[in-house]
N, C-alpha and C positions, 0 to 999 in steps of 0.2 A: 686776507684771510688769517684769522688768529688760530695759532696752533694750540692744541691741548698739551698739557704736561705729559710727559711720558718718553718712551724710547722710540726712536724713529730709525728706519733703515732705508737706504736708497736702492730701489729695484727698478731696472730699466730706466734710469734717469728720473724716477718719480719717487718722492718721499712718502713712505707708508708708516703709519703708526702700528707699533707692535702692541697688541692687546693681551697676548699670552705668549710665554716663552715657546719657541719651537721645540718639537719633540726630541731632537738631538742636541739641544743646547745651543749657546752663543759661543763664538770663537773669542779669542783675546788678541788684541794688537798692542804691542809695546813699541813706543816711539822714543828714540834717543834724540835729545836736543843738545846743541852746542852753539853758544853765542847767539841765542834767540832763533835759531834755524833748525829744522829737523834734519838729522844726519843718517839715521837708519830706522827701519821699521821691520818688525818681526811679527808675523801673524801665525797664531796656533788655534787649531780647532779640534775639539774633542768630540767624536761622534759615538754615541751609544749604538752598538750593533745588536744587542739583545735587549728586548723589553722585559 
């Protein structure tokens, strides 16, 4: 199966194409690499409480 270009997320083990941004935005993950291997990962998610 050929995938469309776009942003995908994995939900319950299944890849889903994101067709529009979620209401509360996307999170951000920063991965630190050393000698070709990931060493740490930090995830930050900003949630809008008021519309």
